[in-house]
C-alpha positions, 0 to 999 in steps of 0.5 A, a space after each residue: 500500500 502506497 501512502 502520501 509518504 511514499 509519493 513524497 519520498 519518491 518526489 523529494 527524497 526522504 529528507 524532503 518528505 521529512 521536512 514536509 511532514 514536520 511542517 505539516 505536523 507543526 501547522 496541524 498541532 498549532 491549529 489544534 491548539 488554537 481550536 481548543 483555546 478559541 471558540 471559532 467555527 472556522 478553526 474547528 473546520 480547518 482542524 477537521 480538514 487537516 486531521 481528515 487528510 492524515 486519517 484518510 492518507 492510506 486511501 488517497 492523498 486528499 491534498 492532491 485533489 481539488 476537493 479538499 481545497 474546495 472544502 477548505 475554502 467553502 468551510 472557512 466561508 461558512 464558518 466565518 458566516 456562522 461566527 459573525 451571525 452568532 456574535 451579532 445575535 449573541 
């Protein structure tokens, strides 16, 4: 079974793959910490999509297809809309 790690190592060698994985892990953990400290719907959506990418990486690399990026863009717009409506009504 080839995962996104195999593709990264083929394209960028193991050093490049480790650099990318380290950056991705740093961003994901920072976003998770932000989600636990704030009450933002956008943060929850972004964290969910980042963690979904890791979880489903054994089936398909979700960052390669446009579906993940479209879900991220629309998720952020919907999350910001929800946050604004909650702040205005609450």
